[in-house]
C-alpha positions as CSV (number, residue, x, y, z in Angstrom):
1,M,-11.8,-10.8,-13.2
2,A,-9.7,-12.1,-10.2
3,R,-9.8,-10.2,-6.8
4,K,-7.1,-8.2,-6.1
5,R,-5.0,-9.4,-2.9
6,V,-3.8,-6.2,-0.8
7,L,-1.4,-6.4,1.9
8,L,-1.8,-3.5,4.5
9,I,1.1,-3.2,6.9
10,D,0.4,-0.6,9.6
11,D,0.6,-0.7,13.3
12,Q,-2.5,1.2,14.1
13,A,-5.6,-1.2,14.2
14,G,-8.0,1.8,13.4
15,I,-6.3,2.5,10.0
16,R,-6.1,-1.1,9.4
17,A,-10.0,-1.4,10.1
18,L,-10.7,1.6,7.8
19,F,-8.6,0.4,4.8
20,R,-10.1,-3.1,5.2
21,E,-13.7,-1.7,5.1
22,I,-12.7,0.6,1.8
23,F,-10.7,-2.2,0.2
24,G,-13.8,-4.5,0.7
25,V,-15.8,-2.2,-1.5
26,F,-13.4,-2.6,-4.3
27,G,-13.8,-6.3,-3.9
28,C,-10.2,-6.8,-2.7
29,D,-9.1,-9.8,-0.5
30,V,-7.3,-7.9,2.4
31,V,-4.2,-9.4,4.3
32,E,-2.9,-7.5,7.4
33,A,0.4,-7.1,9.1
34,G,0.9,-4.9,12.4
35,N,4.6,-4.2,11.8
36,G,7.4,-4.3,9.3
37,D,8.7,-7.7,10.4
38,E,5.3,-9.4,10.0
39,G,4.6,-7.6,6.8
40,V,7.8,-9.0,5.1
41,K,6.7,-12.4,6.3
42,V,3.4,-12.1,5.2
43,A,4.2,-10.6,1.8
44,S,6.5,-13.6,0.9
45,E,3.5,-15.9,1.8
46,C,0.6,-14.5,0.2
47,A,1.9,-12.7,-3.1
48,P,0.0,-9.5,-2.7
49,D,-0.8,-7.5,-6.0
50,I,-0.8,-4.2,-3.8
51,I,0.9,-3.2,-0.7
52,F,-0.1,-0.3,1.5
53,L,2.9,0.4,3.9
54,D,2.8,2.7,6.7
55,M,6.3,4.7,7.3
56,K,6.4,5.1,11.0
57,M,6.0,1.9,13.0
58,P,7.8,0.2,15.9
59,G,10.7,-2.0,14.8
60,L,11.3,-2.0,11.1
61,S,10.3,1.3,9.6
62,G,8.6,1.6,6.4
63,I,11.6,2.5,4.4
64,E,13.6,-0.5,6.0
65,T,10.6,-2.8,5.1
66,L,10.2,-1.6,1.5
67,R,14.2,-2.1,1.2
68,I,13.5,-5.8,2.2
69,L,10.4,-6.2,0.1
70,R,12.3,-4.8,-3.0
71,R,15.4,-7.0,-2.4
72,D,13.1,-10.1,-2.1
73,K,10.7,-11.3,-4.7
74,E,8.1,-8.3,-4.3
75,V,10.1,-6.2,-6.7
76,G,7.1,-5.4,-9.1
77,V,4.4,-5.1,-6.5
78,P,3.1,-1.6,-6.4
79,V,3.6,-0.2,-2.9
80,V,1.7,2.8,-1.6
81,L,3.5,4.7,1.3
82,V,0.9,6.0,4.0
83,T,2.5,8.7,5.9
84,A,2.1,11.7,8.0
85,Y,5.5,12.9,7.6
86,Q,7.2,14.8,4.7
87,E,10.7,14.3,5.1
88,A,12.4,15.1,2.1
89,D,15.5,12.3,2.4
90,M,12.7,9.8,3.2
91,I,10.5,10.7,0.3
92,S,13.6,10.7,-2.2
93,E,14.7,7.1,-0.8
94,A,10.9,5.8,-1.2
95,E,10.9,7.1,-4.9
96,R,14.4,5.5,-5.4
97,L,13.0,2.3,-4.1
98,G,10.0,2.8,-6.8
99,V,6.9,3.3,-4.6
100,A,3.8,3.8,-7.0
101,A,2.1,6.4,-4.8
102,R,2.2,8.3,-1.5
103,L,-1.2,8.7,0.6
104,V,-0.6,11.5,3.3
105,K,-2.2,11.4,6.7
106,P,-4.7,12.7,7.4
107,F,-6.2,11.7,4.0
108,D,-9.7,12.2,2.6
109,V,-11.6,8.7,2.1
110,A,-12.4,10.0,-1.7
111,E,-8.5,10.4,-2.3
112,L,-8.2,6.6,-1.1
113,C,-10.8,5.6,-3.2
114,G,-9.6,7.4,-6.1
115,L,-6.1,5.7,-5.6
116,M,-7.6,2.2,-5.2
117,R,-9.4,3.0,-8.5
118,A,-6.4,3.7,-10.3
119,L,-4.5,0.6,-8.9
120,T,-7.3,-1.9,-9.4
121,N,-8.4,-0.9,-12.7
122,P,-5.4,-0.6,-15.1
123,F,-7.8,0.3,-18.0
124,P,-9.8,3.6,-17.2
125,L,-13.1,3.6,-18.4
126,Q,-13.4,5.1,-21.8
127,V,-16.8,6.5,-23.3
128,A,-17.1,6.8,-26.9
129,G,-18.6,10.1,-28.2
130,M,-17.5,12.3,-25.5
């Protein structure tokens, strides 16, 4: 099976390092961007399978970045919104733009791992006789 390419767009280096370590456990290739503008550019160059997108960043916000990604060729790529904010209008706009999931900071590593399992393994393990 081909390795999944994950694009991580987040302005915090510590968050990117944590995600990079976890994604490595899942055998994913990780491409990083430190802001929305860079993320849009990298997305067009690397053809990611999954995008993790921080909502609050300097420059383009996560929603603005998501609008551009959806307008461009990354329409079908699953996007996971990573945010510490629960603003109803922001969440509703993100849902309208088709986010696959939201990961709320602070998050549990087990929660992130579960999300990665769901996104990287489209066929859940079925055990006969159970």
